[in-house]
C-alpha positions in Angstrom: -127.9 -0.3 -29.0 -126.8 3.2 -29.5 -124.7 5.8 -27.7 -127.5 8.2 -27.0 -126.9 10.6 -24.1 -130.5 10.2 -23.0 -130.9 8.0 -20.0 -133.7 6.1 -21.6 -135.0 2.9 -20.1 -134.9 1.1 -23.5 -131.2 1.6 -23.9 -130.5 0.7 -20.3 -132.6 -2.5 -20.7 -130.9 -3.5 -23.9 -127.5 -2.8 -22.4 -128.3 -4.9 -19.3 -129.8 -7.7 -21.4 -126.6 -7.9 -23.5 -124.4 -7.8 -20.5 -126.4 -10.6 -18.9 -126.2 -12.7 -22.0 -122.4 -12.1 -22.2 -121.6 -12.8 -18.5 -121.2 -16.4 -17.5 -119.7 -16.5 -14.0 -117.4 -13.5 -13.7 -115.3 -11.2 -15.8 -112.7 -8.5 -15.3 -110.8 -6.2 -17.7 -110.8 -2.7 -18.9 -113.7 -0.8 -20.4 -112.0 -1.2 -23.8 -111.8 -5.0 -23.3 -115.5 -5.1 -22.4 -116.5 -3.0 -25.4 -114.6 -5.4 -27.7 -116.2 -8.4 -26.0 -119.7 -6.9 -26.3 -119.2 -5.9 -29.9 -118.3 -9.5 -30.7 -121.7 -10.6 -29.2 -123.7 -7.8 -30.9 -122.5 -6.0 -34.0 -124.9 -3.2 -33.3 -123.2 -2.4 -29.9 -121.7 1.0 -30.5 -120.6 2.3 -27.1 -117.1 3.7 -26.7 -115.2 2.8 -23.4 -116.1 6.1 -21.6 -119.8 5.7 -22.5 -119.7 2.0 -21.4 -118.3 3.0 -18.0 -121.1 5.7 -17.6 -123.8 3.2 -18.5 -122.4 0.6 -16.1 -122.5 3.2 -13.3 -126.1 4.3 -14.3 -127.3 0.6 -14.5 -125.7 -0.6 -11.2 -129.1 -1.0 -9.5 -130.9 -2.7 -12.4 -128.0 -5.1 -13.0 -128.1 -6.3 -9.4 -131.8 -6.3 -8.9 -133.0 -7.8 -12.3 -130.0 -9.8 -13.4 -128.0 -10.7 -10.3 -124.9 -9.0 -11.7 -122.5 -7.2 -9.3 -120.4 -4.4 -10.8 -117.2 -3.3 -9.1 -114.1 -1.4 -10.0 -110.5 -1.7 -9.1 -108.7 1.7 -9.5 -105.8 0.8 -7.3 -103.5 0.3 -10.3 -102.7 2.4 -13.3 -105.2 0.4 -15.3 -108.8 0.9 -14.2 -110.4 -2.6 -14.1 -114.1 -3.4 -14.3 -115.1 -6.4 -12.3 -118.4 -8.2 -13.0 -119.7 -11.2 -11.2 -122.9 -13.1 -10.5 -124.5 -12.9 -7.1 
């Protein structure tokens, strides 16, 4: 799992697979929180919070279609929250 700027399918698939493995029912927190959680699951996970947010946005369709994961954001507060849940 790298932080390549190329929108390659392999990186996207690996990212979605890791997120699927991590997510039980639902989760919410900041991009920093999610980075820390995913790093604890996979020591090779090397995204920084900004890259993680971009990857989530790029993978929104794949996450829903192949993994049943809904990604949403709450930007109504000072802290931008990522919200993940199962369909």
